[in-house]
C-alpha positions in Angstrom: 1.2 -8.0 -4.3 3.6 -9.8 -1.8 1.9 -11.8 0.9 3.5 -9.7 3.7 2.2 -6.5 2.2 -1.3 -8.0 1.9 -1.2 -9.1 5.6 0.2 -5.8 6.7 -2.5 -3.8 4.8 -5.2 -6.0 6.1 -4.3 -6.0 9.8 -3.1 -2.3 9.9 -6.5 -1.2 8.5 -8.4 -3.1 11.1 -6.6 -3.4 14.4 -4.3 -0.6 15.4 -2.7 -2.4 18.4 -1.1 -4.9 16.0 0.8 -2.2 14.1 4.2 -2.5 15.8 4.2 -6.3 16.0 3.3 -6.8 12.3 5.9 -4.2 11.1 8.6 -6.0 13.1 7.4 -9.3 11.5 7.6 -7.7 8.0 11.2 -6.6 8.7 12.1 -10.2 9.5 10.5 -11.6 6.4 11.9 -9.0 4.0 15.4 -9.5 2.6 17.2 -6.1 2.9 19.9 -4.9 0.6 20.5 -1.8 2.7 23.9 -0.2 2.6 24.0 0.2 6.4 23.3 -2.1 9.3 20.2 -1.4 11.3 22.4 -0.8 14.3 23.8 2.4 12.7 20.6 4.1 13.6 18.9 3.7 16.9 15.2 4.7 16.7 14.7 4.6 20.5 15.5 8.3 21.3 13.1 9.5 18.5 10.3 7.1 19.6 10.8 8.1 23.2 10.4 11.8 22.1 7.2 10.9 20.3 5.8 9.1 23.3 6.6 12.0 25.6 5.2 14.5 23.1 1.9 12.7 22.5 1.4 12.3 26.2 2.3 15.9 27.2 0.4 17.5 24.4 -2.3 14.9 24.3 -2.6 15.1 20.5 -5.8 13.3 19.2 -4.0 11.1 16.6 -0.4 10.4 15.7 1.3 8.2 13.0 5.0 7.6 12.5 7.1 5.6 10.1 10.9 5.0 10.0 12.3 3.6 6.7 15.3 2.9 4.6 15.2 2.6 0.8 14.4 -1.1 1.0 11.8 -1.4 3.7 9.7 0.0 6.5 11.7 -0.4 9.7 9.1 0.8 12.2 5.5 2.0 11.9 3.2 2.9 14.7 0.0 4.8 15.3 -1.8 6.2 18.3 -5.1 7.8 19.2 -8.3 8.5 17.4 -9.2 9.9 14.0 -11.5 12.3 15.8 -11.3 13.3 19.4 -15.1 12.9 19.8 -15.4 9.5 18.0 -14.3 6.0 18.5 -12.4 4.9 15.4 -8.6 4.6 15.9 -5.9 6.0 13.7 -4.4 3.1 11.6 -1.6 3.0 9.0 -4.2 3.6 6.3 -5.9 6.6 8.0 -5.8 9.8 5.8 -4.1 13.0 7.0 -3.7 16.3 5.2 0.0 16.5 4.6 -0.2 20.3 3.8 3.1 21.7 2.5 4.7 18.3 2.2 2.6 18.3 -1.0 5.4 20.5 -2.4 7.7 17.5 -2.6 5.2 15.8 -5.0 4.9 18.9 -7.0 8.7 19.1 -7.3 8.7 15.5 -8.5 6.0 16.3 -11.1 8.0 19.2 -12.4 11.1 17.0 -12.5 9.2 14.4 -14.6 8.2 17.1 -17.1 11.8 18.1 -17.4 13.0 14.5 -17.5 10.7 13.8 -20.5 12.0 17.0 -22.2 8.5 18.6 -22.2 10.1 21.6 -20.5 13.6 22.4 -19.1 14.4 23.9 -15.7 15.3 27.1 -17.6 12.0 27.3 -19.3 10.6 30.8 -18.7 7.1 31.2 -17.4 6.6 34.1 -19.8 7.2 31.7 -22.7 4.9 29.0 -21.4 2.1 31.5 -20.6 2.6 34.5 -22.9 -0.5 36.3 -21.6 0.5 36.1 -17.9 2.7 38.7 -16.1 4.2 37.3 -13.0 5.1 40.1 -10.6 5.5 43.8 -11.1 9.3 43.8 -11.6 11.1 44.5 -14.8 12.7 41.0 -14.7 9.4 39.2 -14.6 10.0 37.7 -18.1 13.1 35.9 -16.8 11.4 33.8 -14.1 12.0 30.1 -14.8 10.4 26.8 -13.8 13.5 26.1 -11.6 12.9 29.4 -9.7 9.2 28.7 -9.2 9.9 25.2 -7.8 12.7 26.5 -5.5 11.0 29.7 -4.2 13.6 31.9 -5.8 11.4 33.9 -8.2 12.4 37.2 -6.4 8.7 37.9 -5.6 7.4 39.0 -2.2 7.4 35.9 0.1 4.0 34.3 0.9 2.3 36.4 -1.8 -1.5 36.0 -1.5 -1.3 33.3 1.1 -3.5 35.6 3.1 -6.2 35.3 0.4 -6.0 31.5 0.7 -6.4 31.9 4.5 -9.5 33.9 3.7 -11.0 31.1 1.6 -10.3 32.6 -1.8 -9.4 29.9 -4.3 -6.3 29.8 -6.5 -8.2 30.5 -9.8 -9.6 33.7 -8.5 -6.1 34.9 -7.3 -4.3 34.2 -10.6 -5.6 37.4 -12.3 -3.7 39.4 -9.6 -0.3 37.9 -10.3 0.9 41.1 -12.0 0.5 43.0 -8.8 2.9 40.9 -6.7 5.8 43.1 -5.6 9.3 42.1 -6.9 11.9 42.3 -4.1 15.0 41.0 -5.9 16.1 39.7 -9.3 14.9 36.2 -10.1 17.3 33.6 -8.7 19.1 35.8 -6.2 16.9 35.6 -3.1 14.6 33.1 -1.3 10.9 33.9 -0.8 8.6 31.0 0.2 5.4 30.8 -1.7 2.1 28.9 -1.8 0.1 30.5 -4.6 3.1 31.2 -7.0 4.5 27.7 -6.3 1.2 26.3 -7.5 2.0 27.5 -11.0 3.7 24.1 -11.2 0.2 22.6 -11.8 -0.4 25.0 -14.7 3.0 24.0 -16.2 2.3 20.3 -15.9 -1.1 20.7 -17.5 0.2 23.0 -20.3 3.1 20.6 -21.0 1.3 17.2 -20.8 -2.3 18.0 -21.6 -3.3 16.1 -18.4 -4.9 17.5 -15.3 -2.4 17.9 -12.5 -4.3 15.7 -10.1 -4.4 12.8 -12.7 -0.7 13.3 -13.6 0.4 13.0 -10.0 -1.8 9.9 -9.5 -0.7 8.2 -12.7 3.0 9.0 -12.5 3.7 8.9 -8.8 0.9 7.4 -6.6 0.0 4.3 -8.7 3.6 3.3 -9.7 4.7 3.5 -6.0 1.6 1.6 -4.7 0.3 4.6 -2.8 -3.3 3.3 -2.8 -4.8 5.8 -0.2 -3.1 9.0 -1.5 -5.2 11.5 -3.3 -5.2 15.1 -4.4 -8.1 17.4 -3.5 -10.9 18.0 -1.0 -13.5 15.6 -2.5 -11.4 12.4 -2.0 -10.7 13.5 1.5 -14.3 14.1 2.4 -15.5 10.9 0.8 -12.9 8.7 2.5 -14.2 6.4 5.3 -10.8 6.5 7.0 -10.0 10.2 7.0 -8.8 11.8 10.2 -10.4 15.0 11.5 -8.5 18.3 11.9 -8.2 19.6 15.5 -7.3 22.8 17.3 -6.8 23.4 21.0 -9.5 25.5 22.5 -9.4 26.3 26.2 -6.9 23.5 26.8 -9.1 21.0 25.0 -8.7 19.5 21.6 -11.7 20.2 19.4 -12.5 19.3 15.8 -12.2 22.3 13.5 -13.3 23.2 9.9 -11.3 22.6 6.7 -10.2 25.5 4.5 -10.9 24.2 1.0 -9.0 27.1 -0.6 -5.6 25.4 0.1 -6.8 22.4 -1.8 -7.2 24.7 -4.9 -3.5 25.4 -4.6 -2.8 21.7 -5.0 1.0 21.7 -5.6 1.4 23.7 -2.4 -1.0 21.9 0.0 -3.5 19.7 -1.8 -2.4 16.1 -1.0 -3.9 13.6 1.4 -2.0 10.5 2.4 -1.6 7.8 5.0 1.5 7.1 7.0 1.9 3.9 5.0 1.9 5.7 1.7 4.2 8.4 3.0 6.6 5.7 4.0 6.6 4.6 0.4 7.3 8.2 -0.7 10.3 8.4 1.6 11.7 5.2 0.3 11.3 6.5 -3.3 13.3 9.6 -2.3 16.0 7.4 -0.8 16.4 5.6 -4.1 14.2 2.6 -3.5 12.1 2.9 -6.7 14.5 4.0 -9.5 11.9 3.0 -12.1 9.8 5.9 -10.8 12.3 8.4 -9.5 15.7 7.8 -11.2 19.0 8.7 -9.6 19.2 11.7 -12.0 15.8 12.9 -11.0 16.6 12.5 -7.3 19.7 14.6 -7.9 17.6 17.3 -9.4 15.2 17.2 -6.6 17.6 17.2 -3.7 20.5 19.5 -4.9 20.4 22.9 -3.1 19.4 25.9 -5.3 18.9 28.9 -3.0 20.1 29.5 0.6 17.3 30.2 3.0 17.6 33.0 5.6 17.2 33.0 9.3 13.8 33.4 10.9 12.3 29.9 10.5 11.9 27.3 13.3 14.5 25.1 11.7 17.1 27.8 11.9 17.0 27.3 15.7 18.0 23.6 15.5 21.2 22.9 17.3 24.1 22.2 14.9 22.5 23.8 11.9 25.3 25.0 9.5 23.5 25.8 6.3 19.9 25.8 5.1 18.7 25.7 1.5 15.7 25.1 -0.7 16.0 22.6 -3.6 13.1 21.5 -5.9 10.2 21.1 -3.5 12.5 20.1 -0.6 14.5 21.8 2.1 18.1 20.8 2.5 20.1 21.2 5.6 23.7 20.7 6.7 23.6 19.8 10.4 26.9 19.0 12.1 28.3 17.8 8.8 25.3 15.6 7.9 23.2 16.4 4.8 19.5 16.2 5.7 16.6 16.5 3.3 13.3 17.7 4.8 9.9 19.2 4.5 7.3 20.1 7.0 3.6 20.9 6.7 1.0 22.8 8.6 -2.6 23.6 7.6 -5.7 24.2 9.7 -5.9 21.3 12.1 -2.8 19.3 11.0 1.0 19.3 11.4 3.5 17.0 9.7 7.2 16.5 9.4 9.4 14.3 7.3 13.2 14.1 6.9 15.8 11.7 5.5 19.5 11.3 5.4 20.8 10.0 2.1 24.2 9.1 3.3 22.8 7.0 6.2 19.9 5.6 4.2 17.3 6.4 6.9 14.2 8.5 6.9 11.1 9.3 9.0 7.6 10.8 8.6 5.4 12.0 11.4 1.8 13.0 11.1 -0.5 14.8 13.6 -4.2 15.5 13.3 -3.8 18.5 15.5 -2.0 21.8 15.3 1.0 21.7 17.6 4.4 23.5 17.7 5.8 20.3 19.2 6.3 19.2 15.6 9.1 21.8 15.2 11.4 19.6 17.3 10.7 16.3 15.4 13.7 16.5 13.1 16.3 17.1 15.9 14.7 14.2 17.8 15.0 12.0 14.8 18.6 13.0 14.2 19.4 12.1 17.8 19.3 8.4 16.8 22.3 8.7 14.5 25.4 7.0 16.0 
């Protein structure tokens, strides 16, 4: 491991106040082959927005990273892992990344396709002959591409209410045949958590490996994501996990964890630190072609289905088009292509976005539920010159 990474890991894990200084040092010591000059993006407006937000909302803990494909340009953490305890949030502190887990599931599906164990046109009815997915006549035609892009034609958010009630994925699967079909597969968008989690079943049926192990071996380890994990147990056993928080009577208070969402691992089952999410963003910007090749990135980030109005991002100024790709959202905002995903689960909010043409990306993690996260991407884009 390079000396600067060892130093960064050591100090970031122990003294939070050194975060900014050491990251700036690492930028000086690292030779960049970036296609743009750092002056093409000004992080100041975005960092000012974070400062204002964390102060006005008084969120217990915050972590942010700004990257290009070659390096981390800025990393900073604030606050505590739990509002009623002393330990500070550091670059190694674990957050639940919630629906940002879908980006890893998309990559896992892409790996299965890249190794020709499945194709994007593989039908779920062929992979799982005994399973009926939805009550429509076209259920036999639903493909892996449509599951990974929320274009199955099934009722949006099918059975997410059962996850909210604490019912685990394995107990919901027998009810898949009851899901209402609202359009033909591939013709309309309908966001899913439970149905999307069939990606784990596809990975396991195709490779013979458990989904959790597959993601760890094919993505976490090759990228050096040493704190990232899948599932509830690694989160509970970590000495550096943040606590979930909700605002009660204008006070932030620790809240409970809904383990059912961990059972839908492709949808919401990953834990990670801001340091590791910075590596993930760099990989999606093309920084680790030996893990995610240019062809795989093209599969992941190419729009598949247009997403309708009604989401918080549809209110962003300058938004022209919004799509879903393979595990990622894709936007055209004032002529700029932006790739994005957010996450929200009990006690956490997260946002990440990157601009391939500008070779810049950011990830922002909160250990508290706040709608302020909805404005993170516009604030990040305000730094483009």
